N, C-alpha and C positions, 0 to 999 in steps of 0.2 A: 385018424379016418377023415378022409377027404368028402367034404359035403358039396355036392354039385347044385348047383343054383339054375335055374331055367331063365331063360332071356326075359320072360315076364316079370319074375321076382326082380332082377337086376334093373330093369326097366323102372319098375315102380321104387326101388331105392334111390336111384339116381333121380327122379322126380322129386322125392320126399328131400332128399339131399339139396336139391336146387331150391326148393319152395323155402326151405330153413334158410340157406344163406340169403335169399331175396329178402325174408323177413329182417334177419339180421342186419343186412345192409340198409335198409330202410329205417330201422330204429337207429342205427348208429349214426346215419347222416341227420336224423331228427335230433341228435344229442342224446341218444339212450343208447346203454349197452346192456342187453339182456343178460350177460353172462357176468356183470358186475355188481357187488354188493353195495353201492354207493347210497351213502344216506339222502333222503330228502327232507326239505323243511318248507314250510307255507308261510306267506306273508300276505296280508290285506292292505290295499292302497285305494286312494280316493281316484287316484289318476296316474296312469302310468307312459304318459306320452313319450314317445321316444323309444321306450322299452320294448324288446322284440324277443322272441325265444332265441336261443343260443347266445343270448348277450351274457357277457361273462359277470362272475361274482367274484370280488376280489377282498382282499385283507391287506391292507398298507399298500396296495397297489401290486399285489402279487395274485395271479388268477389262481382261485381254490375249487371253482365250480361255474355252473352256468344256469342260465334261467331254460328250464325245461317246458313250462307251460304256463299260458296266461289264460283265465276263464274268467266270464262275467258271473257275478253273484248277484244276491238280492238287493234292493236299493242301490243298484249302479256300483256296488263295491267290484273290485277286481281282486281275483284271488292268484298270486303268483307261485308257483312251483318252483323251488331251487334244487338243484340237485349237486350235491357235494363231489367232485373228483379227487380230491385230496383228503387224506387222514388227518384232520386238523380238528382240535376240540374247540367246539363252539359253545359258550356259557348259554344259558337259557335267557339270560338277560340281555344278550345282544342285540343290536338293531341293525336292520338292513335298509340302507340309505341308498335312495335313487339319485346317481350325480351324472354329470356331463364331464368326461376325462378329457375332452378337448371341443374345438369349435366345430368341426365337420363332423365327428363321429357321433353314433349313438349314445343312447343312454346305458349305464352299467349299474350293478348293485355293488355297494361297499358294506362289509360287515364291519361294524363299530363294535369291538369285543371289549367286554366288561372283565377284565381279568381278575377282579376282586370276587367274582361271583364262583363259588365252588361247584355249583349245580350245572351239569352238562346238559345240554339240549340232545334228544334223542330223535331217531328218524321218524319224521311225521309230526314233530312239533311245530308250533306257530312261534315266529318272531316277530318283535316289535318293527314297525314301519316308520320310515323317515325320509324325508327328501330335502337334498342340499341344491340351493339355486347354483345354476351355471353361470360363466361369463354371459352370456347372451341375455339370459333371464334377467341377471344384474342390470345390462344394459339397459333393457327393456323397461324394467321398473324405475331406473333412473332417468330415462328418455321419456316416460309418460306425463311426468309433470311439465319437463321441458315443452313438449309438444302443446300441452294444454296452455300454459302462459303464451307460446307463440301464437295460438290460435287467438287467445284474446288481445295480444297486440296487435295482430292483423285486423281482428274486428274492431278495435280501436281507430287505426290507420285508416281504415276504409269509412268509419262513421266520420272522422275529422275530414276526409277528402270529400266527403259528400255534404260536409256542413260548409266547406270553403265555397264549392261548386255553388250551393244555394246563396250564401253570402255575398259573392261578387257578381253585381248586375253586369249588364254589357258595358255599361260606360266604366267601372273599375276594372273590367276583364281587358278593356281596351287601353285604359291608364297602365295595366300591368304590362300588356304588350309593348306598349312605348317604352315603357321603363325596361324592359329586356332589351328592346332595339338600342336604346341609347346605351346601355350597359355593353352591348355587343361592340359599339361605336368605340366607347371609352377602351375596351381591351384592345380594339385594334390599334387605336393610338398609342396604348402603352406597349404592345408589341414594336411598333413602328420606332417609339422612342429606345426601348430595349435594344432594337438593331442598330439606331445611331450610336448608341452608348459602346456596344460592344465594337463597332467599327473605329471609334474615337480611341477607346481602350486598345485595341490592335495596332493602329496607327501609331499611337504613342506608349508603347509597350516599353521601348527603351528609355524613353524619360521618365518613365513610372518607377521601372527599375532603379535609375540613378536617384531618384527622389527618395525612394524607399532605402536604398544604400546610404544616402546622406543623412537620412533620419537616423539609422541605426548607428552610425559614426556619431553624430550629436548625442544619441541617448548613451553611448558608451562615454563619450567625453563628460557627459554632465553628471554619469555615475562616478567617474574617476574625480571629477570636482567636489562632489558631495562627500566622498570618502576623504579627500584631502580636507575638506573645510570640516568634517567632523574631527579629524585628527587634531586640526590646529586648535579647535574648541576644547578638546581633550587636554591638550597641552596646557593651553590657559588656565583652564579649571584646575588642573593639576597644581600649576604654579601658585594660583591663588589660595588652594587649600595648604600648599606647603607654607606661604607666608602666614595664613591664619593660625596654622599648627605652631609657627615659632612665636609669633605673637603671644598666643596663649602659654607657650613656655616661659615666656619672658615674664609675663603678669605673675604666672604661678611662682616663678623663682623671687620676684619683687615681694609678693605677698609672704612667702616662707621668710625672706630677710626681714621685712618687717616684722613678723612673728618672733624672729629670733634676735631682735633688738638691734638689727644692723643698720646703718644709714642713719640721718637726721630724723626722720619719721621714726624709724624703729626706735631710736634712743628717746625720742620725745614720748613715746608711748610705754616703753619699759622703765626708763628711769625717773623715777618719782623726784629725786632732788633737783633735777634739771627743770622738771615741771613746776615745781614748787618755787625754785628761783626766777621763772619766768612770770610765775603768777606775783611774787613778791615785788619785782620789778615794776609789772603792770600796775600794781597798787599805788606804788610810791609815784610812779608818774602820773598816774590819777590825781593824788594828792597836790603834787607839785603844781600841776594845771590848774588845780581849784585854788590854790594860794595865789597863783598868778591872777587869776580872775578876781580873787576879792582884795588882793592888795598888790595892785599893778605898780604903785610907787616904791614898793620895796626891791621891785627889781628894774625898774626903769627910773633913775633919779636924776631930775633936772634941777638945779639950785642955782638960782642967781645969787642971793646972798649968803650961800656957804651953810645953809640949814642941813643938819645932820638927819639921815634915814632913821626912822623907827626900827627898834631892834625886832628880830625875827621871833615871832612865837609859833610855836607847832599848833596848827588847828586842832580844836576838841574835836575827838571823834564822836560822830553821832552815835 
């Protein structure tokens, strides 16, 4: 059965449809989807500077939601409403941290997930809040002490300059000006001397190069002579060491021969009979000399009348 609609009904339906589309478009542009069953979480912050509605909510850099609404509560607390666009499990002990993704962009919220928590957050639950200092914030915190120190240094410099101005009386200031003028004259003279030296060097550049070349040649010759001298000294030292080694070998051989009883010294030390014969001969020689001393007439006989010499008697041993 065909139902005929009047123009008024059609017009009313078209107006209602237009109003519905307008409401849906407005909510969609504000980050809401009235036909979506997205979950909503809430977080309280003390300060959300840089955070705005439609800011992204991320997990490890991946966008999983957005900031839907920011409202001011009692005692200056700020309530942020997060709408999750992706179906990801969010443990109840997770933390929503505000951070700066880059230098120029605004703030975003990163969800730090506690995967050890088995209890999942439900739509409408509150999450813990946190804030991560960005690069500019860190630079600002580090720059504040430097700025304070710089202010202190500038203040001390200003005090020093004022003290110097008070200390220098007109006479001292005049002396300082005279000293600066003399210093200026000295610098002018030094510049003139430097210019003359440059001209001298430029004029005699070839001669200076020849002197440098001669010096290099002389240095090479001295190095060669030093090497030859070292070589000669090493050869002489080696010759002396060889002679010393030969003499030590000869001495060692001689001592070995003496220990083996070879040669006169070795025989004298080793053959006891030879030693005993020498000792007996020495003893008899001493006795002979003693008898000559006691009885010289027995060995030297000068007789005028033919007197016979007394017979020899062996001296009594003491």
